[in-house]
C-alpha positions in Angstrom: -2.5 2.5 -24.5 -2.7 -2.0 -24.5 -5.8 -4.0 -25.1 -7.0 -6.5 -23.2 -5.5 -9.0 -25.8 -2.1 -7.4 -26.1 -2.2 -8.0 -22.5 -3.1 -11.8 -23.2 -0.1 -12.4 -25.7 2.8 -10.6 -23.8 1.0 -12.8 -20.9 1.6 -16.2 -23.3 5.5 -14.4 -23.5 6.1 -14.0 -20.1 5.0 -17.3 -19.1 7.1 -19.0 -22.1 9.6 -16.6 -20.5 9.8 -17.6 -17.3 9.0 -21.7 -18.0 12.1 -21.1 -19.9 14.3 -19.6 -17.3 13.0 -22.0 -14.8 11.0 -25.0 -15.2 9.9 -25.6 -12.0 8.9 -22.0 -11.3 5.2 -22.6 -12.5 4.9 -25.8 -10.6 6.7 -24.0 -7.1 3.8 -20.9 -8.1 0.7 -23.4 -8.0 2.0 -25.3 -4.7 1.6 -23.0 -2.1 1.8 -18.8 -1.2 4.9 -18.3 0.9 4.6 -14.0 1.4 7.2 -11.9 3.8 6.0 -9.3 3.8 2.2 -8.1 4.0 2.0 -4.4 1.6 -0.9 -2.2 1.8 -0.3 0.4 -1.1 -2.1 3.1 -3.2 -4.1 2.0 -6.2 -1.6 4.0 -8.6 -0.4 2.2 -11.5 3.0 3.6 -11.2 4.0 1.9 -8.0 4.4 -2.2 -9.0 4.5 -3.9 -5.8 6.7 -6.7 -7.7 9.0 -3.9 -9.8 9.7 -1.2 -6.7 10.8 -4.5 -4.6 12.4 -6.8 -7.5 10.6 -9.4 -5.6 8.9 -12.4 -7.3 4.6 -13.4 -7.1 4.8 -15.5 -4.4 6.7 -12.6 -2.1 4.7 -10.4 -0.9 0.8 -10.7 0.0 -0.8 -7.3 -1.3 -3.8 -4.9 -0.4 -4.0 -1.9 -2.1 -6.8 1.1 -1.9 -6.9 5.0 -3.2 -4.1 6.8 -1.3 -3.0 3.3 0.6 -6.2 4.0 3.5 -6.3 2.0 6.6 -9.9 2.1 8.0 -11.4 0.3 11.0 -15.0 0.3 9.1 -13.0 -1.5 6.1 -14.2 -5.2 6.4 -11.7 -6.0 3.2 -8.5 -4.4 4.6 -9.3 -5.9 8.1 -10.1 -10.0 6.6 -7.1 -9.3 4.7 -5.3 -8.5 7.7 -6.2 -11.4 9.7 -5.6 -13.8 7.1 -2.0 -12.3 6.1 -1.4 -12.5 9.8 -3.4 -15.3 11.1 -2.9 -18.2 8.1 0.2 -16.8 6.4 1.8 -16.0 9.4 3.2 -13.3 8.1 5.8 -10.8 10.6 6.6 -7.9 8.3 3.9 -5.7 6.9 4.5 -2.4 4.7 2.2 0.7 4.3 3.2 2.6 1.5 2.5 5.7 0.6 3.9 7.7 -2.8 4.6 11.0 -3.9 2.7 12.8 -6.7 -0.5 11.1 -5.2 -4.1 11.7 -6.8 -6.0 10.8 -4.1 -3.6 12.9 -2.0 -4.0 16.4 -4.1 -7.9 15.9 -4.1 -8.0 15.4 -0.4 -6.2 18.8 -0.9 -8.9 20.4 -2.9 -6.9 19.6 -6.0 -8.5 18.5 -9.6 -12.3 18.8 -8.5 -14.1 14.7 -7.8 -17.5 16.1 -6.7 -19.2 14.2 -9.1 -16.9 10.4 -7.6 -19.4 9.7 -4.9 -17.1 7.0 -3.3 -14.2 8.5 -3.5 -15.1 11.7 -2.3 -16.6 9.5 1.1 -13.6 7.6 0.7 -11.2 10.5 1.0 -13.4 12.3 4.3 -10.4 10.9 6.0 -7.4 12.4 4.9 -9.3 15.7 4.7 -9.5 15.3 8.7 -6.3 15.0 8.6 -5.0 17.8 6.4 -7.6 20.3 8.9 -5.3 18.6 11.9 -2.4 19.8 10.5 -3.4 22.6 7.9 -0.4 25.1 9.8 2.5 22.2 8.8 1.2 21.9 5.5 0.7 25.3 4.7 3.6 26.6 5.4 5.2 24.9 2.6 5.5 27.0 -0.8 4.2 24.7 -3.1 1.7 22.5 -4.3 3.5 19.3 -4.7 6.0 19.8 -1.6 2.4 20.3 0.4 0.7 17.0 -1.2 4.3 15.0 -0.8 4.4 16.2 2.7 0.3 15.1 3.2 1.0 11.4 2.2 3.8 11.7 4.2 1.6 12.5 7.6 -1.3 10.0 6.6 1.1 7.2 5.6 2.0 7.1 9.1 -1.7 7.5 10.3 -2.4 4.7 8.7 0.3 2.6 10.5 -1.1 4.1 13.9 -4.4 2.6 12.5 -3.5 -0.7 11.5 -1.6 -1.0 15.1 -5.3 -0.6 16.6 -6.9 -3.9 14.7 -7.9 -6.6 17.1 -5.9 -8.6 14.6 -2.5 -6.8 15.3 -3.4 -6.2 18.9 -4.0 -10.3 19.1 -0.7 -10.7 17.7 1.2 -8.7 20.1 -0.1 -9.9 22.7 0.4 -13.5 21.5 4.8 -12.0 21.3 4.2 -12.5 17.5 7.0 -10.4 16.0 5.2 -8.7 14.3 6.4 -4.9 12.9 4.5 -2.6 10.5 6.9 -0.4 8.5 5.0 3.0 6.9 7.2 3.2 3.8 7.5 6.3 1.1 8.0 5.3 -2.6 9.1 8.6 -4.6 8.1 8.0 -8.2 11.0 10.6 -9.5 13.6 8.6 -8.2 12.6 5.2 -7.7 13.8 4.5 -4.7 11.2 3.3 -1.0 12.4 5.5 2.4 11.2 4.6 5.8 9.2 7.1 7.7 7.6 5.1 10.7 7.7 1.9 12.3 5.3 -0.1 14.7 6.3 -3.0 17.4 4.8 -4.4 20.3 4.8 -2.1 22.8 
């Protein structure tokens, strides 16, 4: 396990390497950001956005939370969406779920997280989704398959939730060509796949 001191040393090595490869890299980075995509993903440490998309700093505006949820009562995510669409003029939004998601497994009755006051409350929407799709999910004969299917259903639901947000509706009413994509990431294969898409009606 890396300590913070080790992380600082690794950062110095990275910065020196980047500057050696491209002397203007940090000058450009400091000048402004011009991301083409807003990424709403899970906080899981195995799903590193820049790594799995092979992008550089400044290309993707990122918001992460446990199980990549989009809630109409979460002012954090609503602020991120508003800033990305209205200030950064982003026209592509990705909501990305992933296989083997701990939040999804907990909502399915996995390891006991009852002592986690805030996590338990945060996962209520996923437990509600499970209840609505219980017949389909319970028909799957293995735990991993059930969790992965619920993660996919949840990702589609979050895209639908996001499409109802004031900022998104306003953008579409104003003719913005904004699209919202639901993606799933496979930890076993390292690959992304699209499961859903939403655009202006």
